[in-house]
N, C-alpha and C positions, 0 to 999 in steps of 0.2 A: 795901791788900789785893792779891789776885792779879790778873794780867793779863787774866782773863776768857777764856782759852783752854781752859778745862775742858770746856765744851760742845762746841767745835770738835773737840777731840781725841776726845770720845766718839763724835761724828758720824762722823769719819774712820775710827775703829775699826769702827764699824757697817758703813760702806760698804766697807771692806776685807774684813770678814767675808763680806758678801754677794757680792763679786766673787770671793772664794775658794772659795765654795760649790760651784763647778763640779767640785771635786775636785782633789786634789794631782796635779800632773803630775810623774811620777817620771822621772829620767833614767837609772835603772838598766837598764831594758830596752834603751835606746838604746845604752848602754855595752857591754852584753853582745853586742849585734849587731855593734859596731864592733870587737870583739876578734878580728881576723881574721889576726894574725900568731902563728904557733905554733912552739914550740921542737920540732924533730925528736926531741930527746933525751928530754925530760921532759914534753913535751905541755903546758907552761905556755903560756897566751895572753897576748897583749899587744895594747893598743889600736893602731889603725891609725896614730895620730899619734905612736907611740913612735919615738923617734930612734935612729939607727944606734949612738950611743955607749952607750945604755942596753942595747941588745941585745948589743953586744959584751961590756959589763960582765957581763950575765948569762951569756953563753957561757963567758967566762973563769973567773969566780968559781964558778959552779955545777958546770961540767963540764970545766974545763981544756981547752976546745976553742976553735976560732976561730968568728967570726961566720958564715962560709960553712958550717961543719960543722953548726951548730945551726939556722941559718935559710937554707937553700939557695935558697929562692925570694924572699928579701928583696931588694927594689929601693930604693935610697936615692931620696928625693924630689928630682928634679932641679930643682924650682922652690924648694926651700928655700935659704935664705941660709946661707952657710958660717959656722961659729962663729968668733968672733974671739977 
């Protein structure tokens, strides 16, 4: 017959449901607050963690402009390791 883990699994599911009863913690509000890089041309917003390459790609592909033209206040993170 089976290994006898059916009761353990049911208990674990019940325990997990009780622990989750506090309500789901959504990351959406936190992400919205962290979107503080904004394109001056189209007003699109990007997360704080967005890399320079992605912003440059946006500027060139969407607006045929440079990074500085679309994101004049953007400062590259000095602590970030250079891409290899």
